[in-house]
C-alpha positions in Angstrom: 80.5 49.1 45.4 78.3 50.7 42.7 75.8 52.9 44.4 73.2 52.3 41.8 73.1 48.6 42.8 73.3 49.0 46.6 70.2 47.1 47.8 68.2 46.7 51.0 70.1 43.5 51.8 73.4 45.4 51.3 72.2 48.1 53.6 71.2 45.6 56.3 74.5 43.7 56.1 76.4 46.9 56.4 74.4 48.0 59.4 75.0 44.6 61.1 78.7 45.0 60.5 78.8 48.7 61.4 77.0 48.1 64.7 79.2 45.1 65.5 76.4 42.6 65.8 77.9 39.3 66.9 78.3 36.9 64.0 76.1 34.2 65.6 73.2 36.7 65.9 73.5 38.2 62.4 71.3 35.6 60.5 68.4 36.0 63.0 68.8 39.8 63.1 69.0 40.0 59.3 65.6 38.3 58.9 64.0 40.7 61.3 65.4 43.9 59.7 64.7 42.5 56.2 61.1 41.9 56.9 60.5 45.3 58.6 62.4 47.3 55.9 60.8 45.6 52.9 58.8 48.2 51.0 57.4 48.8 47.5 59.0 52.3 47.5 62.1 52.9 45.6 64.7 53.7 48.3 68.2 55.2 48.0 69.8 52.6 50.3 73.3 53.9 49.7 72.3 57.5 50.7 70.5 56.0 53.8 73.7 54.1 54.8 75.8 57.3 54.5 73.2 59.2 56.6 73.4 56.5 59.4 77.2 56.5 59.3 77.4 60.3 59.5 74.7 60.8 62.2 74.7 57.9 64.6 76.1 58.5 68.1 77.2 55.0 69.1 78.2 51.9 67.2 77.9 49.6 70.1 74.1 49.0 69.9 72.1 48.5 66.7 69.0 50.6 66.8 65.6 48.8 66.7 64.0 48.3 63.3 61.5 51.0 64.1 64.4 53.6 64.1 65.3 52.7 60.5 61.6 52.5 59.5 60.9 56.0 60.8 63.8 57.4 58.7 62.9 55.4 55.6 60.6 58.0 54.0 63.5 60.5 53.9 65.3 58.3 51.4 62.4 57.5 48.9 63.5 58.3 45.4 60.9 60.6 43.9 60.4 60.2 40.2 60.9 63.3 38.1 58.0 64.6 36.0 54.9 63.6 38.0 52.7 65.5 35.5 50.1 67.4 37.4 51.5 67.0 40.9 52.0 70.4 42.6 54.8 70.9 45.0 54.5 73.7 47.5 57.5 75.0 49.4 57.0 77.2 52.5 60.1 79.3 53.1 61.2 81.4 56.1 60.4 85.1 55.4 61.1 88.3 57.3 60.3 88.2 61.0 57.2 86.0 61.3 56.0 85.9 57.7 56.4 83.0 55.3 56.7 82.9 51.6 55.4 80.1 49.4 56.6 78.7 46.1 54.3 76.4 44.2 54.9 74.7 40.9 54.0 71.6 38.9 57.1 69.4 38.4 57.4 67.9 34.9 60.4 66.3 33.2 60.9 69.3 30.9 60.7 72.1 33.5 63.7 74.4 33.9 63.5 74.3 37.7 63.1 71.0 39.6 62.2 70.0 43.1 65.9 69.4 43.8 66.9 72.8 42.4 64.6 74.5 44.9 65.8 72.3 47.8 69.4 73.2 46.9 68.7 76.9 46.4 66.7 77.5 49.6 68.2 74.7 51.9 67.7 75.7 55.6 65.2 78.4 54.7 62.6 75.7 53.8 60.1 75.2 56.6 57.8 72.7 54.9 57.6 70.8 51.6 54.2 69.5 50.5 53.4 67.3 47.4 49.8 67.8 46.3 48.8 64.8 44.0 47.0 65.5 40.8 43.3 64.7 40.9 42.7 61.5 39.1 39.1 62.1 38.0 
């Protein structure tokens, strides 16, 4: 399946199958999960599915919708080039000190949000997006 066209409904169907939900319950369960996971955010559903497959401990009981809902923000696709939005990374430093990197992400920048996440990985303590003032 093309990952660009992997939708919320694809995600829910694969979760029902992966967690071995009985066929006679799938229609009812699908409606519940579909309603709870409906969002206006642009979600990378394929990446979300891969995360679940990789990290779940048991396939014999499908987690409650709230479990997926709590994870949902981790898979929001952030648009590049939010002109004026500042992004602040707090990094582990020596001993008890921390370092901060702050920049404004724009489409033409040489360093992007993903570049910094990739470069510093586990040394990132916190990431904060500070929206541009819309005065």
